[in-house]
Structure formats: C-alpha cells, structure tokens
C-alpha positions in Angstrom: -9.3 -14.9 -9.4 -9.7 -18.4 -8.0 -10.9 -19.1 -4.5 -7.5 -20.1 -3.5 -6.8 -16.5 -2.4 -4.4 -15.5 -5.0 -4.2 -12.0 -3.7 -4.4 -10.5 -0.2 -5.2 -6.7 -0.1 -3.9 -5.1 3.0 -5.3 -1.7 4.0 -3.7 0.2 6.9 -6.2 2.6 8.5 -6.4 5.1 11.4 -9.6 7.1 12.2 -11.1 6.6 8.8 -14.8 6.3 9.8 -15.8 9.0 7.3 -14.4 7.1 4.3 -13.8 3.5 5.2 -17.2 2.2 4.0 -17.0 3.4 0.4 -13.3 2.4 0.3 -14.1 -1.2 1.3 -17.2 -1.4 -0.8 -15.1 -0.6 -3.8 -13.2 -3.9 -3.1 -16.4 -6.0 -2.9 -16.1 -7.3 -6.5 -12.5 -8.4 -5.9 -13.6 -10.2 -2.7 -16.4 -11.9 -4.6 -13.8 -13.0 -7.1 -11.7 -14.6 -4.4 -9.4 -11.9 -3.1 -8.8 -11.5 0.6 -9.2 -8.0 2.2 -7.4 -7.4 5.5 -7.9 -4.1 7.3 -5.1 -3.2 9.8 -6.2 -0.7 12.4 -3.6 1.4 14.2 -5.7 2.3 17.2 -8.6 4.3 15.8 -10.6 6.4 18.3 -13.7 6.5 16.0 -16.0 3.8 14.5 -13.5 2.6 11.8 -13.3 -0.9 13.2 -17.1 -1.4 13.6 -17.7 0.0 10.1 -14.9 -2.0 8.5 -15.7 -5.4 10.1 -18.6 -6.5 7.9 -16.9 -5.3 4.7 -13.6 -7.2 4.9 -12.4 -10.7 5.7 -10.9 -9.5 9.0 -9.7 -6.5 11.0 -6.4 -6.8 12.6 -5.2 -4.6 15.5 -1.7 -3.1 15.3 0.4 -0.5 16.9 0.3 2.8 15.0 2.6 3.3 12.0 2.1 2.4 8.4 5.1 0.0 8.2 4.1 -1.7 11.4 0.5 -2.1 10.2 1.4 -3.4 6.8 3.7 -6.0 8.3 1.0 -7.0 10.7 -1.5 -7.5 7.8 1.1 -9.4 5.8 1.6 -11.8 8.7 -2.1 -12.6 8.7 -2.5 -12.9 5.0 -2.9 -16.1 3.1 -2.6 -14.9 -0.5 0.2 -15.7 -2.9 0.5 -12.0 -3.7 0.3 -9.1 -1.2 -1.2 -5.8 -2.4 -0.7 -2.9 0.0 -3.4 -0.3 -0.6 -4.0 3.1 1.0 -7.6 3.6 2.1 -7.8 6.7 -0.1 -6.6 4.9 -3.2 -9.0 3.3 -5.7 -8.0 0.3 -7.8 -9.0 0.5 -11.5 -11.6 -1.8 -13.1 -9.8 -4.9 -14.2 -7.3 -4.8 -11.4 -7.9 -8.5 -10.8 -7.0 -9.4 -14.4 -3.9 -7.2 -14.3 -2.8 -9.0 -11.1 -3.5 -12.4 -12.7 -1.1 -11.4 -15.6 1.5 -10.6 -13.0 1.4 -13.9 -11.3 3.0 -16.1 -14.1 5.5 -13.3 -15.0 9.2 -13.3 -14.2 8.7 -10.2 -12.0 8.9 -10.4 -8.3 6.8 -7.4 -7.5 5.0 -4.5 -9.1 2.9 -1.4 -8.9 0.2 0.6 -10.8 0.5 3.9 -12.5 -1.2 6.5 -10.5 -3.7 9.4 -11.2 -4.7 12.1 -8.8 -8.4 12.6 -8.1 -8.4 16.4 -8.7 -9.3 17.8 -12.1 -6.6 20.5 -12.3 -4.4 20.1 -15.4 -1.4 20.4 -13.0 -2.5 17.1 -11.3 -2.3 15.3 -14.6 1.2 16.6 -15.0 2.2 15.6 -11.5 0.8 12.1 -12.1 2.7 11.8 -15.4 6.0 12.8 -13.7 5.4 10.3 -10.8 4.8 7.5 -13.3 7.7 8.4 -15.4 10.1 8.7 -12.5 8.9 5.3 -11.2 9.4 3.6 -14.5 13.0 5.1 -14.9 14.1 4.4 -11.3 12.2 1.2 -10.5 11.0 2.8 -7.3 7.3 3.1 -6.3 5.5 4.9 -3.6 2.6 3.6 -1.5 0.1 5.7 -3.5 0.8 3.4 -6.5 -0.5 0.2 -4.9 2.7 -1.8 -4.4 2.2 -5.6 -4.7 4.8 -8.3 -4.1 4.9 -12.1 -3.9 4.4 -13.1 -0.3 7.3 -15.5 -0.3 9.8 -12.8 -1.3 8.2 -10.3 1.1 8.8 -12.8 3.9 12.4 -13.5 2.7 13.2 -9.8 2.8 11.8 -9.3 6.3 8.9 -7.1 5.1 8.9 -3.4 5.5 11.6 -1.8 7.7 9.8 -0.1 10.5 10.6 3.4 9.5 8.4 6.5 10.2 8.8 7.7 6.6 10.1 6.4 3.3 9.3 2.8 4.2 7.9 2.2 0.7 11.0 3.7 -1.0 13.3 1.6 1.2 11.3 -1.6 0.4 11.5 -0.9 -3.3 15.2 -0.4 -3.2 15.5 -4.0 -1.9 12.9 -5.4 -4.3 14.6 -3.7 -7.2 17.7 -5.9 -6.6 15.5 -8.9 -7.3 13.7 -7.6 -10.4 12.3 -4.6 -12.1 8.7 -3.9 -11.1 5.7 -5.2 -13.1 4.1 -1.9 -14.2 0.4 -1.8 -14.7 -0.5 1.1 -16.9 -4.1 1.3 -15.9 -3.9 3.8 -13.0 -5.1 3.7 -9.4 -6.8 6.9 -8.4 -5.4 8.5 -5.2 -7.0 11.3 -3.3 -5.5 14.7 -4.2 -6.6 16.2 -0.8 -3.0 16.6 0.4 -2.0 18.4 -2.7 -5.0 20.7 -2.6 -4.7 21.5 1.1 -0.9 22.2 1.1 -0.8 23.5 -2.4 0.4 21.5 -5.3 3.8 23.2 -5.8 4.5 23.3 -2.0 3.8 19.6 -1.9 6.1 18.9 -4.8 8.9 20.8 -3.2 8.3 19.2 0.2 8.4 15.7 -1.1 11.4 16.1 -3.4 13.3 17.8 -0.5 12.5 15.0 1.8 13.3 12.4 -0.8 16.6 14.1 -1.6 17.6 14.1 2.0 16.7 10.4 2.3 18.9 9.5 -0.7 21.7 11.5 0.9 21.4 9.3 4.0 19.1 11.4 6.1 17.6 9.8 9.2 13.9 8.8 8.5 12.9 9.8 12.0 14.2 13.4 11.3 12.5 13.4 7.9 9.2 12.3 9.5 9.4 15.1 12.0 10.1 17.6 9.2 7.1 16.2 7.3 4.8 16.5 10.3 6.0 20.0 11.1 5.3 21.1 7.5 1.8 19.6 7.0 0.6 20.7 10.4 1.9 24.3 10.0 -0.9 26.9 10.3 -2.6 27.1 6.9 -1.6 23.6 6.0 -4.3 21.7 7.9 -3.6 18.0 8.5 -2.1 14.8 7.3 -3.2 13.1 4.1 -6.5 11.2 4.6 -6.1 7.5 4.4 -2.6 7.4 5.7 -1.7 6.1 9.2 -0.3 8.7 11.5 3.5 8.7 11.2 
C-alpha cells in the first residue's frame, strides 16, 4: 500500500497486556507497507498502553465500550479505508493486496471470511456456517474484520453506541448502500470463548441473542443477558480481545 495511508487499522483494547505485543507485531508488515495502526484503549488497568505505544502509530484514550472505542479511533484515523480489528483476530497474509483490490471496487464496505483458531472439526463447521450466513445475509460480525470507506462511515455517523450488536446494526445500514466486498482468505479469530463456554452453548447463546435483537430486543438487555451467561460459574470470563461491554 502507498504511503498515503490508504488503510487505517483500528484496534479497540482493554487490559490486553498478555497479548497486545504479538497482536501488534503481526501488523508490523502492514505498517511498513503504509497502513496506519491506531490502538484505542478503554481504560486499561494493566500495561497495555505502555506495551502498545512503540508498536503502533498512536494510542488513543477512550471511554470503555467497543462502539465508543471504534468511533474514537475512526475520528483519529487518516486512511481512506477503516479496518476495525479485534485484538485477538489475525489478518491473513496478503491482506494488504486484498484491501487494495477493494479500493477501486463498487463496494462501499466489506469483511473477511473467518476461521476459528481451535483445531476441533466442529470449529471448522462453525466457521463455515458463519461465512455462509454472512454471504447470504450481507451481515458481518466484528470477528470478521469489517472494513468501510471512511467517507461513508462518517456520513452514516459511525457505530451506534450500543452495548451489544453494534457490528450487526452498522452492517444493516451499510447493506443499504452496497453488498459487502467478501474476502475469502480468512482472518483467524481466537476460539477461547467457544472453548471456555462450550461450542454448542456458545452457538445457542449467540443465536438466541441475535434472534431477540432481530425481534426488536433492547441491546442493553441483551448485553446484560450476555454478561450474565459468560460470567456464570463454570463459564469463566469474557472473550479475550474484546472491550468490556
């Protein structure tokens, strides 16, 4: 990518000191090629900011909440394309060429296919169904590395500041402008949540929350239900790499 900062990669973080260094080191080749990397910290109480600072273009402070953090990063970005990337999601080799192919296309936004990091065959099936659903519906989730032209993102007012389903809500608005540009080479996202909560439990939980959202459920209520489920005894914590909702 040229040095004109074609792409700004926005990474929302919270208390990621254990994983932020390898996450940002994986983006070093893209930075060398001209991409801008902005880390948006939601008030970490550990060494996340100190560790991230030398490995990105800048660290931006924000109130906690993924939608708030991503909007804050977008406001600081200079790239023509904004790529929102979870800290536990790994871009594929050749991501820069894929994004270069997106820039002259007629699509206003896009996303990558996704693969889960775990080796269980069930994880391959889950990823296949996620990608199929996304292609059929034109809706993506944050795990898929959503990217959008900055001018359109600004025209739409960015992410709605919802405690859950902010990515789905944005895609519903983006879909009215164009179908997504789908990159078939997958990002790899951490399967920790699926492993901790149980794959089938997580599938049922996310489909139930998504169904309630499509039926008009209040995102704040859905976020409370999500937190209650993932913090239930025996289901340890939130997914690593995600801002606390």
